[in-house]
Residue frames as qw, qx, qy, qz and C-alpha x, y, z in Angstrom:
[[0.745, 0.492, -0.222, 0.393, 88.14, 81.86, 90.88],
 [0.676, -0.566, -0.125, 0.454, 91.07, 82.18, 93.27],
 [0.276, 0.923, -0.070, 0.258, 92.73, 85.59, 93.07],
 [0.796, -0.368, -0.021, 0.480, 96.42, 85.76, 93.82],
 [0.156, 0.962, -0.223, 0.020, 98.86, 88.59, 93.91],
 [0.906, -0.166, 0.157, 0.357, 102.19, 87.01, 93.05],
 [0.150, 0.934, -0.308, -0.099, 105.56, 88.52, 92.39],
 [0.657, 0.495, -0.551, 0.139, 108.99, 87.27, 91.40],
 [0.842, -0.326, -0.392, 0.179, 110.51, 84.86, 93.96],
 [0.520, 0.114, -0.307, 0.789, 113.30, 87.21, 94.92],
 [0.151, -0.376, 0.044, -0.913, 110.65, 89.74, 96.03],
 [0.644, -0.416, -0.505, -0.396, 108.36, 87.49, 98.05],
 [0.332, 0.003, -0.688, 0.646, 109.76, 88.07, 101.55],
 [0.230, 0.050, 0.392, -0.889, 107.02, 88.68, 104.10],
 [0.490, 0.380, 0.661, -0.422, 103.27, 88.47, 103.71],
 [0.030, 0.059, 0.703, 0.708, 101.71, 87.66, 100.33],
 [0.528, 0.205, 0.211, -0.797, 98.22, 88.75, 99.37],
 [0.167, 0.021, -0.938, -0.303, 96.54, 85.47, 98.55],
 [0.372, 0.246, 0.656, -0.609, 92.86, 84.64, 98.48],
 [0.115, 0.313, 0.835, 0.438, 89.66, 84.10, 96.56],
 [0.070, 0.665, 0.539, -0.512, 87.45, 86.94, 97.78],
 [0.366, 0.797, 0.381, 0.292, 85.81, 89.49, 95.52],
 [0.209, -0.964, 0.072, 0.151, 87.63, 92.23, 97.44],
 [0.550, -0.475, 0.516, 0.453, 91.03, 90.74, 96.65],
 [0.564, 0.403, 0.591, 0.413, 90.08, 90.20, 93.00],
 [0.158, 0.952, 0.230, 0.122, 89.13, 93.87, 92.76],
 [0.383, -0.829, 0.291, 0.285, 92.41, 94.87, 94.39],
 [0.649, -0.106, 0.591, 0.467, 94.34, 92.73, 91.92],
 [0.445, 0.682, 0.471, 0.339, 92.59, 94.38, 88.98],
 [0.069, -0.997, -0.021, 0.033, 93.38, 97.81, 90.40],
 [0.551, -0.583, 0.444, 0.399, 97.05, 96.86, 90.79],
 [0.621, 0.245, 0.581, 0.465, 97.16, 95.72, 87.16],
 [0.259, 0.880, 0.319, 0.238, 95.71, 99.04, 85.98],
 [0.282, -0.941, 0.132, 0.130, 97.94, 101.17, 88.14],
 [0.714, -0.328, 0.437, 0.438, 101.09, 99.27, 87.18],
 [0.601, 0.505, 0.423, 0.454, 100.76, 100.36, 83.54],
 [0.073, 0.960, 0.058, 0.263, 101.07, 104.02, 84.49],
 [0.588, 0.204, -0.381, 0.684, 103.97, 105.86, 86.07],
 [0.289, -0.738, -0.063, -0.607, 101.88, 107.92, 88.47],
 [0.001, 0.314, -0.716, 0.624, 102.59, 108.26, 92.17],
 [0.634, -0.357, -0.628, -0.276, 100.52, 105.94, 94.39],
 [0.260, -0.402, 0.558, -0.678, 99.34, 106.26, 97.98],
 [0.595, -0.163, -0.777, -0.124, 98.46, 102.92, 99.60],
 [0.347, -0.405, 0.434, -0.726, 96.42, 103.01, 102.81],
 [0.810, -0.195, -0.508, -0.221, 95.20, 100.27, 105.11],
 [0.700, -0.675, 0.161, -0.171, 95.58, 98.88, 108.58],
 [0.119, -0.650, 0.750, -0.016, 98.84, 97.50, 109.89],
 [0.458, -0.156, 0.874, -0.038, 99.52, 93.99, 108.62],
 [0.722, 0.498, 0.305, -0.369, 97.30, 94.00, 105.51],
 [0.753, 0.098, 0.480, 0.438, 100.22, 93.76, 103.08],
 [0.244, 0.928, 0.050, -0.277, 100.74, 97.28, 101.76],
 [0.173, -0.663, 0.606, 0.405, 104.37, 96.63, 100.81],
 [0.485, 0.093, 0.836, 0.240, 103.40, 93.55, 98.82],
 [0.418, 0.799, 0.423, -0.093, 100.89, 95.68, 96.89],
 [0.040, 0.900, -0.278, -0.333, 103.67, 98.19, 96.19],
 [0.361, -0.374, 0.785, 0.336, 106.00, 95.41, 95.04],
 [0.529, 0.408, 0.739, 0.087, 103.28, 94.02, 92.80],
 [0.321, 0.913, 0.128, -0.219, 102.75, 97.42, 91.14],
 [0.112, -0.762, 0.541, 0.339, 106.49, 97.69, 90.55],
 [0.423, -0.184, 0.853, 0.244, 106.89, 94.14, 89.18],
 [0.499, 0.546, 0.672, 0.039, 103.97, 94.51, 86.76],
 [0.217, 0.933, 0.070, -0.279, 105.13, 97.82, 85.33],
 [0.675, 0.690, -0.153, 0.211, 107.79, 99.01, 82.89],
 [0.040, -0.787, 0.529, -0.314, 110.28, 99.49, 85.74],
 [0.948, -0.272, 0.018, -0.165, 110.14, 95.82, 86.80],
 [0.886, 0.189, -0.175, 0.386, 113.77, 95.10, 85.87],
 [0.196, 0.617, -0.302, 0.700, 115.03, 98.11, 87.81],
 [0.244, 0.022, -0.765, 0.595, 115.49, 98.42, 91.62],
 [0.491, -0.681, -0.403, -0.364, 112.65, 98.41, 94.13],
 [0.341, 0.241, -0.524, 0.742, 113.90, 100.38, 97.17],
 [0.489, -0.703, -0.486, -0.174, 111.78, 100.24, 100.35],
 [0.199, 0.327, -0.426, 0.820, 112.30, 102.78, 103.15],
 [0.428, -0.613, -0.655, 0.112, 110.62, 102.56, 106.57],
 [0.069, 0.671, -0.022, 0.738, 109.99, 106.19, 107.46],
 [0.637, -0.691, 0.004, -0.342, 109.17, 105.27, 111.06],
 [0.947, -0.168, -0.144, 0.234, 112.26, 103.16, 111.64],
 [0.619, 0.134, -0.109, 0.766, 114.87, 105.94, 111.67],
 [0.177, -0.729, -0.260, 0.608, 115.28, 109.30, 113.40],
 [0.395, 0.884, 0.138, -0.207, 115.00, 112.36, 111.20],
 [0.033, -0.800, 0.513, 0.310, 118.74, 112.88, 110.58],
 [0.391, -0.204, 0.870, 0.221, 119.34, 109.26, 109.59],
 [0.558, 0.558, 0.607, -0.091, 116.20, 109.14, 107.47],
 [0.296, 0.890, -0.122, -0.325, 117.44, 112.12, 105.47],
 [0.109, -0.583, 0.757, 0.275, 120.70, 110.30, 104.78],
 [0.508, 0.108, 0.855, 0.011, 118.84, 107.05, 104.01],
 [0.527, 0.715, 0.428, -0.167, 116.65, 108.80, 101.43],
 [0.360, 0.927, -0.078, -0.071, 118.99, 111.31, 99.86],
 [0.851, 0.203, -0.161, 0.456, 122.46, 109.97, 100.68],
 [0.335, -0.921, 0.102, 0.170, 125.42, 111.81, 102.19],
 [0.605, 0.655, -0.350, 0.287, 129.02, 112.70, 101.45],
 [0.750, -0.100, -0.430, 0.492, 132.06, 111.82, 103.49],
 [0.327, -0.017, -0.332, 0.885, 132.53, 114.01, 106.56],
 [0.249, -0.508, -0.325, -0.757, 129.02, 115.44, 106.50],
 [0.645, -0.608, 0.106, -0.451, 128.38, 114.15, 110.05],
 [0.316, -0.522, 0.769, -0.190, 130.03, 112.02, 112.70],
 [0.672, 0.024, 0.736, -0.082, 130.39, 108.51, 111.37],
 [0.697, 0.689, 0.105, -0.169, 130.15, 109.51, 107.70],
 [0.544, -0.505, 0.529, 0.411, 133.45, 107.88, 106.68],
 [0.282, 0.006, 0.724, 0.630, 132.57, 107.55, 103.02],
 [0.404, 0.122, -0.228, -0.877, 130.12, 108.81, 100.42],
 [0.258, 0.203, 0.933, -0.147, 126.85, 106.90, 100.49],
 [0.239, -0.179, -0.517, -0.802, 124.06, 106.97, 97.91],
 [0.455, 0.039, 0.508, -0.730, 120.52, 107.25, 99.23],
 [0.480, 0.273, 0.831, -0.069, 117.61, 104.97, 98.40],
 [0.471, 0.772, 0.207, -0.373, 116.22, 107.48, 95.94],
 [0.183, 0.723, -0.568, -0.347, 119.48, 107.52, 94.00],
 [0.275, -0.199, 0.938, 0.073, 119.79, 103.73, 94.17],
 [0.487, 0.453, 0.723, -0.187, 116.27, 103.42, 92.76],
 [0.168, 0.534, -0.322, -0.764, 117.05, 105.50, 89.65],
 [0.440, 0.162, -0.653, -0.595, 114.71, 104.30, 86.86],
 [0.327, -0.208, -0.919, 0.070, 113.03, 102.03, 89.43],
 [0.464, -0.670, -0.376, -0.440, 110.61, 102.46, 92.33],
 [0.130, 0.229, -0.631, 0.729, 111.05, 103.90, 95.83],
 [0.528, -0.540, -0.612, -0.235, 108.54, 102.65, 98.42],
 [0.002, -0.377, 0.429, -0.821, 108.10, 105.02, 101.38],
 [0.521, -0.417, -0.743, -0.046, 106.41, 102.98, 104.08],
 [0.405, -0.669, -0.484, 0.392, 104.72, 104.65, 107.06],
 [0.300, 0.458, 0.143, 0.824, 104.91, 108.05, 105.38],
 [0.375, -0.801, -0.280, -0.373, 102.61, 109.41, 108.10],
 [0.739, -0.570, -0.124, 0.337, 105.45, 109.09, 110.63],
 [0.575, 0.316, 0.052, 0.753, 107.73, 111.45, 108.71],
 [0.248, -0.593, -0.306, 0.702, 108.49, 114.72, 110.49],
 [0.309, 0.897, 0.242, -0.205, 107.46, 118.06, 109.00],
 [0.072, -0.778, 0.462, 0.421, 111.03, 119.09, 108.06],
 [0.373, -0.126, 0.860, 0.325, 111.53, 115.75, 106.25],
 [0.454, 0.636, 0.620, -0.071, 108.19, 116.22, 104.54],
 [0.186, 0.909, -0.074, -0.366, 109.49, 119.50, 103.17],
 [0.184, -0.538, 0.720, 0.398, 112.65, 117.86, 101.81],
 [0.433, 0.203, 0.864, 0.155, 110.62, 115.09, 100.20],
 [0.386, 0.799, 0.394, -0.240, 108.21, 117.58, 98.65],
 [0.067, 0.814, -0.366, -0.445, 111.10, 119.47, 97.08],
 [0.278, -0.254, 0.864, 0.334, 112.43, 116.25, 95.56],
 [0.433, 0.464, 0.773, -0.015, 109.01, 115.30, 94.19],
 [0.296, 0.881, 0.172, -0.327, 108.68, 118.74, 92.58],
 [0.155, 0.839, -0.438, -0.283, 112.16, 118.88, 91.06],
 [0.974, 0.195, -0.097, 0.056, 113.52, 115.34, 90.91],
 [0.377, 0.686, -0.458, 0.421, 116.79, 116.73, 92.26],
 [0.813, -0.368, -0.381, 0.243, 118.68, 115.01, 95.05],
 [0.034, -0.836, 0.316, -0.447, 120.18, 117.17, 97.76],
 [0.791, -0.067, -0.541, 0.277, 122.64, 114.94, 99.61],
 [0.561, -0.817, -0.079, 0.107, 123.49, 115.63, 103.23],
 [0.602, -0.520, 0.247, 0.553, 126.64, 117.71, 103.32],
 [0.447, 0.237, 0.498, 0.704, 126.42, 119.02, 99.75],
 [0.115, 0.646, 0.175, -0.734, 125.77, 122.66, 98.85],
 [0.230, 0.409, -0.474, -0.745, 124.24, 123.59, 95.53],
 [0.790, 0.225, -0.190, -0.538, 122.49, 121.55, 92.90],
 [0.525, -0.270, 0.806, -0.043, 122.48, 117.80, 92.97],
 [0.012, -0.060, 0.885, 0.461, 121.82, 114.95, 90.58],
 [0.657, 0.101, 0.006, -0.747, 118.41, 114.50, 88.98],
 [0.138, -0.068, 0.988, 0.024, 116.93, 110.99, 89.19],
 [0.582, -0.052, -0.413, -0.698, 113.92, 109.32, 87.64],
 [0.041, -0.011, -0.937, 0.348, 112.09, 107.39, 90.36],
 [0.497, -0.451, -0.501, -0.547, 108.49, 106.27, 90.70],
 [0.069, -0.226, 0.650, -0.722, 107.38, 106.97, 94.28],
 [0.605, -0.412, -0.599, -0.325, 104.85, 104.77, 96.07],
 [0.094, -0.347, 0.567, -0.741, 103.95, 105.69, 99.66],
 [0.574, -0.368, -0.710, -0.174, 101.96, 103.84, 102.29],
 [0.094, -0.293, 0.517, -0.799, 100.47, 104.58, 105.69],
 [0.303, -0.425, -0.853, 0.022, 98.04, 103.20, 108.24],
 [0.101, -0.439, -0.407, 0.795, 97.24, 106.69, 109.48],
 [0.266, 0.814, 0.516, 0.042, 94.54, 109.14, 108.36],
 [0.465, 0.040, 0.114, 0.877, 96.58, 111.75, 106.49],
 [0.082, -0.652, -0.361, -0.662, 93.60, 114.07, 106.01],
 [0.582, -0.768, -0.267, -0.005, 93.10, 114.18, 109.76],
 [0.687, -0.298, -0.011, 0.663, 96.83, 114.79, 110.23],
 [0.270, 0.418, 0.252, 0.830, 96.58, 117.73, 107.81],
 [0.349, -0.783, -0.318, -0.404, 93.82, 119.21, 109.96],
 [0.718, -0.647, -0.114, 0.229, 96.01, 118.74, 113.05],
 [0.127, 0.945, -0.301, -0.012, 98.97, 120.36, 111.30],
 [0.622, -0.485, 0.600, 0.136, 101.19, 117.26, 111.42],
 [0.616, 0.150, 0.642, 0.431, 101.16, 116.47, 107.69],
 [0.011, 0.392, -0.244, -0.887, 101.68, 118.86, 104.79],
 [0.633, 0.535, 0.411, -0.379, 98.65, 119.27, 102.55],
 [0.446, 0.731, -0.374, -0.356, 100.80, 120.00, 99.49],
 [0.042, -0.388, 0.918, 0.067, 102.79, 116.80, 100.03],
 [0.540, 0.213, 0.748, -0.322, 99.56, 114.83, 100.43],
 [0.647, 0.654, 0.146, -0.364, 98.31, 115.96, 97.03],
 [0.239, 0.667, -0.664, -0.236, 101.70, 115.20, 95.47],
 [0.163, -0.221, 0.959, -0.072, 101.55, 111.62, 96.76],
 [0.473, 0.323, 0.723, -0.386, 97.83, 110.99, 96.38],
 [0.300, 0.315, -0.515, -0.738, 97.67, 110.84, 92.59],
 [0.687, -0.094, -0.629, -0.353, 96.30, 107.31, 92.75],
 [0.414, -0.398, 0.580, -0.578, 94.87, 106.02, 96.02],
 [0.649, -0.012, -0.740, -0.175, 94.67, 102.29, 96.76],
 [0.560, -0.453, 0.412, -0.558, 92.92, 101.05, 99.90],
 [0.403, 0.143, -0.904, 0.009, 93.90, 97.54, 101.05],
 [0.686, -0.461, -0.176, -0.534, 90.91, 96.04, 102.89],
 [0.332, -0.475, 0.727, -0.370, 91.42, 94.46, 106.34],
 [0.152, 0.084, -0.979, -0.111, 91.21, 90.69, 106.64],
 [0.246, 0.321, 0.766, -0.500, 87.88, 90.83, 108.52],
 [0.490, 0.548, 0.048, -0.676, 86.33, 92.38, 105.38],
 [0.628, 0.432, -0.549, -0.342, 87.49, 89.48, 103.17],
 [0.646, -0.356, 0.613, -0.284, 86.89, 86.40, 105.27],
 [0.933, 0.334, 0.046, -0.126, 86.75, 84.17, 102.19],
 [0.475, 0.701, -0.496, 0.193, 90.51, 84.60, 102.00],
 [0.474, -0.625, 0.539, -0.306, 91.18, 83.18, 105.46],
 [0.936, -0.052, 0.346, -0.037, 91.01, 79.44, 104.57],
 [0.760, 0.598, -0.078, 0.242, 93.26, 80.02, 101.56],
 [0.063, 0.810, -0.443, 0.379, 95.76, 81.96, 103.64],
 [0.724, -0.462, 0.463, -0.218, 95.72, 79.29, 106.37],
 [0.953, 0.196, 0.205, 0.111, 96.54, 76.60, 103.79],
 [0.522, 0.766, -0.204, 0.315, 99.24, 78.79, 102.25],
 [0.163, -0.762, 0.508, -0.368, 101.02, 79.49, 105.53],
 [0.867, -0.268, 0.393, -0.149, 100.62, 75.89, 106.72],
 [0.898, 0.403, 0.029, 0.176, 102.27, 74.64, 103.55],
 [0.331, 0.787, -0.347, 0.388, 105.16, 77.05, 103.96],
 [0.324, -0.670, 0.528, -0.409, 105.82, 76.46, 107.66],
 [0.930, -0.160, 0.302, -0.136, 105.26, 72.70, 107.80],
 [0.836, 0.487, -0.116, 0.224, 107.79, 72.27, 105.01],
 [0.276, 0.710, -0.418, 0.494, 110.45, 74.34, 106.75],
 [0.405, -0.536, 0.537, -0.510, 109.82, 72.90, 110.24],
 [0.355, 0.101, -0.926, -0.074, 109.33, 69.22, 109.35],
 [0.459, -0.093, 0.450, -0.761, 105.98, 69.37, 111.13],
 [0.141, 0.149, 0.978, 0.047, 103.61, 66.36, 111.37],
 [0.379, 0.485, 0.370, -0.696, 100.59, 68.64, 110.76],
 [0.247, 0.165, 0.807, 0.511, 98.54, 67.58, 107.73],
 [0.110, -0.538, -0.556, -0.624, 95.41, 69.71, 108.04],
 [0.158, -0.113, 0.367, -0.909, 92.90, 71.76, 110.04],
 [0.070, 0.400, 0.897, -0.174, 89.69, 70.50, 111.61],
 [0.004, -0.634, -0.530, -0.563, 86.41, 72.10, 110.43],
 [0.412, -0.835, -0.347, 0.114, 85.77, 73.60, 113.89],
 [0.530, -0.445, 0.087, 0.717, 89.27, 75.13, 113.93],
 [0.260, 0.230, 0.456, 0.819, 88.82, 76.64, 110.49],
 [0.182, -0.772, -0.524, -0.312, 85.41, 78.03, 111.54],
 [0.489, -0.749, -0.199, 0.400, 86.98, 79.63, 114.63],
 [0.448, -0.253, 0.259, 0.817, 89.73, 81.22, 112.53],
 [0.119, 0.445, 0.559, 0.689, 87.24, 82.45, 109.94],
 [0.304, -0.815, -0.483, -0.096, 85.05, 83.97, 112.66],
 [0.544, -0.524, -0.134, 0.642, 87.92, 85.75, 114.45],
 [0.204, 0.955, 0.155, -0.153, 88.29, 89.47, 113.66],
 [0.776, 0.136, 0.104, 0.607, 92.12, 89.41, 113.11],
 [0.084, -0.976, -0.070, 0.191, 92.96, 92.92, 114.34],
 [0.368, -0.627, 0.498, 0.473, 96.55, 92.31, 113.22],
 [0.640, 0.606, -0.189, -0.432, 95.36, 91.21, 109.78],
 [0.899, 0.333, -0.283, -0.004, 97.37, 88.87, 107.55],
 [0.265, 0.578, -0.643, 0.428, 100.54, 89.40, 109.58],
 [0.533, -0.336, 0.555, -0.543, 98.75, 88.18, 112.72],
 [0.946, 0.139, 0.061, -0.288, 97.38, 85.15, 110.87],
 [0.685, 0.518, -0.482, 0.176, 100.84, 84.28, 109.59],
 [0.023, -0.523, 0.678, -0.516, 102.31, 84.52, 113.09],
 [0.750, -0.181, 0.388, -0.504, 99.54, 82.35, 114.57],
 [0.946, 0.272, -0.128, -0.123, 100.05, 79.61, 111.97],
 [0.482, 0.558, -0.589, 0.330, 103.81, 79.66, 112.47],
 [0.310, -0.447, 0.624, -0.561, 103.38, 79.37, 116.25],
 [0.890, -0.018, 0.223, -0.398, 100.98, 76.45, 115.84],
 [0.843, 0.421, -0.333, 0.029, 103.33, 74.63, 113.48],
 [0.245, 0.555, -0.660, 0.444, 106.21, 74.99, 115.95],
 [0.344, -0.316, 0.641, -0.609, 104.24, 73.86, 119.01],
 [0.857, 0.060, 0.190, -0.475, 101.69, 71.28, 117.78],
 [0.092, -0.430, 0.887, 0.143, 102.98, 67.73, 117.44],
 [0.514, 0.252, 0.813, -0.110, 99.98, 65.94, 115.93],
 [0.339, 0.218, 0.696, 0.594, 98.39, 65.73, 112.50],
 [0.027, -0.689, -0.542, -0.481, 95.21, 67.82, 112.65],
 [0.074, 0.162, -0.309, 0.934, 94.95, 71.28, 114.18],
 [0.278, -0.596, -0.753, -0.003, 92.09, 71.26, 116.69],
 [0.179, -0.872, -0.175, -0.421, 90.32, 74.17, 118.41],
 [0.717, -0.671, -0.026, 0.189, 92.34, 73.49, 121.57],
 [0.722, 0.000, 0.152, 0.675, 95.54, 74.20, 119.59],
 [0.210, 0.735, 0.233, 0.602, 94.41, 77.74, 118.72],
 [0.181, 0.165, -0.393, 0.886, 95.34, 80.82, 120.79],
 [0.013, -0.440, -0.750, 0.494, 92.82, 81.70, 123.50],
 [0.218, 0.445, 0.063, -0.866, 91.59, 84.83, 121.74],
 [0.376, 0.178, -0.645, -0.640, 90.64, 82.77, 118.67],
 [0.317, -0.181, -0.930, -0.046, 89.19, 79.65, 120.27],
 [0.046, -0.385, -0.664, 0.640, 87.18, 81.78, 122.69],
 [0.138, -0.057, -0.317, -0.937, 85.19, 83.65, 120.04],
 [0.452, -0.402, -0.679, -0.417, 81.99, 81.66, 120.45],
 [0.474, -0.485, -0.604, 0.417, 82.20, 81.87, 124.25],
 [0.171, -0.191, -0.101, 0.961, 82.92, 85.60, 124.06],
 [0.227, -0.235, -0.480, -0.814, 79.88, 86.14, 121.84],
 [0.521, -0.496, -0.676, -0.162, 77.67, 84.57, 124.50],
 [0.421, -0.320, -0.476, 0.703, 79.03, 86.68, 127.33],
 [0.007, 0.909, 0.328, -0.258, 77.62, 90.07, 128.38],
 [0.486, 0.816, 0.000, 0.312, 78.98, 92.95, 126.34],
 [0.276, -0.893, 0.340, -0.106, 81.15, 94.18, 129.18],
 [0.793, -0.320, 0.490, 0.167, 82.97, 90.86, 129.30],
 [0.759, 0.487, 0.293, 0.317, 83.46, 90.85, 125.52],
 [0.191, 0.945, -0.107, 0.241, 84.87, 94.35, 125.63],
 [0.530, -0.730, 0.430, 0.036, 87.36, 93.38, 128.31],
 [0.851, 0.026, 0.448, 0.271, 88.62, 90.58, 126.08],
 [0.545, 0.747, 0.149, 0.350, 89.15, 92.98, 123.19],
 [0.131, -0.945, 0.235, -0.184, 90.92, 95.44, 125.46],
 [0.756, -0.473, 0.430, 0.140, 93.13, 92.70, 126.88],
 [0.813, 0.302, 0.344, 0.360, 94.21, 91.66, 123.36],
 [0.349, 0.855, 0.031, 0.381, 94.97, 95.22, 122.26],
 [0.397, -0.867, 0.284, -0.096, 96.77, 96.06, 125.51],
 [0.844, -0.244, 0.406, 0.252, 98.96, 93.00, 125.08],
 [0.687, 0.542, 0.228, 0.427, 99.87, 94.09, 121.56],
 [0.031, 0.954, -0.102, 0.280, 100.85, 97.54, 122.83],
 [0.489, -0.760, 0.421, -0.080, 103.09, 96.28, 125.63],
 [0.792, -0.218, 0.546, 0.167, 104.42, 92.97, 124.33],
 [0.699, 0.412, 0.434, 0.392, 104.54, 93.51, 120.58],
 [0.314, -0.428, 0.058, 0.846, 105.55, 97.17, 120.91],
 [0.210, 0.557, 0.591, 0.545, 102.86, 98.36, 118.52],
 [0.048, 0.063, -0.125, 0.989, 101.85, 102.01, 118.59],
 [0.236, 0.483, 0.636, -0.554, 98.54, 103.23, 120.01],
 [0.333, 0.557, -0.135, -0.748, 98.07, 105.22, 116.79],
 [0.370, 0.291, -0.751, -0.464, 98.39, 102.18, 114.53],
 [0.193, -0.087, -0.973, 0.091, 96.67, 99.60, 116.77],
 [0.014, 0.499, 0.725, -0.474, 93.92, 101.18, 118.89],
 [0.133, 0.467, 0.021, -0.874, 93.19, 104.50, 117.18],
 [0.273, 0.118, -0.642, -0.706, 92.17, 103.17, 113.72],
 [0.214, -0.298, -0.930, -0.029, 89.88, 100.53, 115.23],
 [0.017, -0.534, -0.555, 0.638, 88.13, 103.15, 117.36],
 [0.173, 0.420, -0.172, -0.874, 87.75, 105.66, 114.51],
 [0.363, 0.062, -0.737, -0.566, 86.27, 102.94, 112.30],
 [0.683, -0.242, 0.180, -0.665, 83.92, 101.87, 115.13],
 [0.722, 0.114, -0.682, -0.025, 85.44, 98.40, 115.36],
 [0.454, -0.230, -0.683, 0.524, 85.94, 98.97, 119.11],
 [0.246, -0.839, -0.427, -0.229, 84.00, 101.10, 121.56],
 [0.066, -0.787, 0.278, -0.548, 84.75, 103.98, 123.91],
 [0.810, -0.516, 0.196, -0.198, 84.59, 101.42, 126.71],
 [0.934, 0.139, -0.029, 0.327, 87.39, 99.41, 125.06],
 [0.405, 0.638, -0.196, 0.625, 89.62, 102.49, 124.84],
 [0.413, -0.732, 0.228, -0.491, 88.89, 103.49, 128.42],
 [0.945, -0.311, 0.097, -0.002, 89.75, 99.99, 129.62],
 [0.793, 0.333, -0.098, 0.500, 93.08, 100.10, 127.73],
 [0.093, 0.713, -0.222, 0.658, 93.86, 103.53, 129.21],
 [0.695, -0.625, 0.126, -0.333, 92.85, 102.33, 132.68],
 [0.965, -0.119, 0.012, 0.232, 95.28, 99.43, 132.49],
 [0.565, 0.519, -0.137, 0.627, 97.99, 101.78, 131.29],
 [0.231, -0.758, 0.189, -0.580, 97.38, 104.11, 134.23],
 [0.887, -0.451, 0.071, -0.076, 97.64, 101.16, 136.63],
 [0.878, 0.137, -0.030, 0.458, 100.98, 100.23, 135.13],
 [0.382, 0.521, -0.080, 0.759, 102.21, 103.86, 135.09],
 [0.351, -0.439, -0.574, 0.595, 100.83, 104.67, 138.57],
 [0.070, 0.853, 0.433, -0.281, 98.64, 107.45, 137.23],
 [0.184, -0.605, 0.301, 0.714, 101.23, 109.17, 135.04],
 [0.695, 0.640, 0.259, -0.202, 99.82, 109.87, 131.56],
 [0.248, 0.804, -0.502, -0.200, 103.26, 110.69, 130.15],
 [0.294, -0.334, 0.895, 0.015, 104.43, 107.22, 131.10],
 [0.676, 0.381, 0.588, -0.230, 101.24, 105.78, 129.58],
 [0.533, 0.789, -0.135, -0.274, 102.12, 107.49, 126.30],
 [0.061, 0.624, -0.772, -0.106, 105.58, 105.87, 126.39],
 [0.507, -0.040, 0.845, -0.164, 104.07, 102.48, 127.28],
 [0.661, 0.573, 0.438, -0.208, 101.79, 102.86, 124.24],
 [0.644, 0.023, 0.460, 0.611, 104.87, 103.49, 122.04],
 [0.257, 0.924, 0.262, 0.111, 104.22, 107.12, 121.18],
 [0.500, 0.369, -0.115, 0.775, 106.74, 109.79, 120.37],
 [0.254, -0.382, -0.455, 0.764, 107.11, 112.52, 123.04],
 [0.109, 0.061, -0.202, -0.971, 105.59, 115.01, 120.61],
 [0.397, -0.300, -0.718, -0.487, 102.39, 112.92, 120.54],
 [0.188, -0.237, -0.764, 0.570, 101.65, 113.38, 124.26],
 [0.247, 0.283, 0.217, -0.901, 99.34, 116.40, 123.83],
 [0.486, 0.096, -0.577, -0.650, 97.68, 114.79, 120.83],
 [0.370, -0.144, -0.914, 0.088, 97.00, 111.71, 122.97],
 [0.015, -0.330, -0.614, 0.717, 95.37, 113.76, 125.76],
 [0.347, 0.254, -0.121, -0.895, 93.34, 115.76, 123.22],
 [0.461, -0.006, -0.781, -0.421, 92.10, 112.56, 121.64],
 [0.266, -0.259, -0.872, 0.320, 91.05, 111.14, 125.03],
 [0.114, 0.343, 0.382, -0.851, 89.24, 114.36, 126.01],
 [0.368, 0.187, -0.386, -0.825, 87.50, 114.73, 122.65],
 [0.596, -0.054, -0.707, -0.377, 86.11, 111.21, 122.72],
 [0.661, -0.516, 0.183, -0.513, 85.39, 111.06, 126.46],
 [0.910, 0.061, -0.394, 0.119, 88.03, 108.37, 127.02],
 [0.210, 0.538, -0.533, 0.619, 90.10, 110.18, 129.64],
 [0.732, -0.463, -0.499, 0.041, 90.17, 108.60, 133.09],
 [0.308, -0.892, 0.217, -0.250, 91.01, 110.48, 136.34],
 [0.661, 0.403, -0.563, 0.289, 94.57, 109.60, 137.23],
 [0.228, -0.624, 0.487, -0.567, 94.65, 110.39, 140.96],
 [0.874, -0.273, 0.210, -0.342, 93.16, 107.08, 142.08],
 [0.946, 0.233, -0.159, 0.163, 96.05, 105.20, 140.49],
 [0.280, 0.698, -0.447, 0.484, 98.80, 107.12, 142.29]]
């Protein structure tokens, strides 16, 4: 039976979790159970698996479905603006505050607030959020004294290992236990390959209709190549690939030659020596870091910790970064889209896992 996570049309922006795998069916059942409660939820999984859609599905299946769903990207704003975005501010509280503004938590009263990329929140912000979770009281920027109490269900998500961050002192243990009442893990696409053909058909249908494309289907060899590919960017990467194909291909059936090189080359890569295969993986990840502006911590780090890539892959990525940065590790950290405060963590990670490369030869 095909398992689908569907939500109201006005909520379906972005990636939908669609498929027929046993893993997705189990996820759907878990969403149904969780939606009936009002407990806080922590959703974890790699970048691109559809964590926000899971959060939306929980909201839309629960008693708060007719109330607001307010998403907040905790990594998309600096600390001062994130505080205002969450809690609101009053006129004159800072430069540019020309009027009172309610925060997302206030706007979501009786509804659901979705805190995406909670692992990117700074320690001071974590403290403010913890206080709200304990009291339900909003403390707007620029207001002294008690604030309004609101009733909000909080769902958080991250692609980072919060337990490891607690050990490193970058995430509060008390906040973790406040958020981690119910834990949902969204599996990566490579662990539910039965969903890939269904997703391909879904995205093809959507994009061919909106682009007046002549494409009518996918050849068996093309579908096999896409099913074999590891999809490090998960469903989001698959969606982007299908959209690119629809825009560029001007014939009826998608052939292997129409696929991106990293996908159509899977069988050839498998036949090459391991060193060659590793270079291909490193090339793909390095491209994502520099061209798609993804963070080392969300793109390379999880794959390495889960043994999806090797120490050799990481060293090759670092080597290419050092070539670009002329041996300067601080510039490498910036190239890999890290915050300045992550520089020491980056070096410690490389030393711990024997991935550090001498920099002098690149200067």
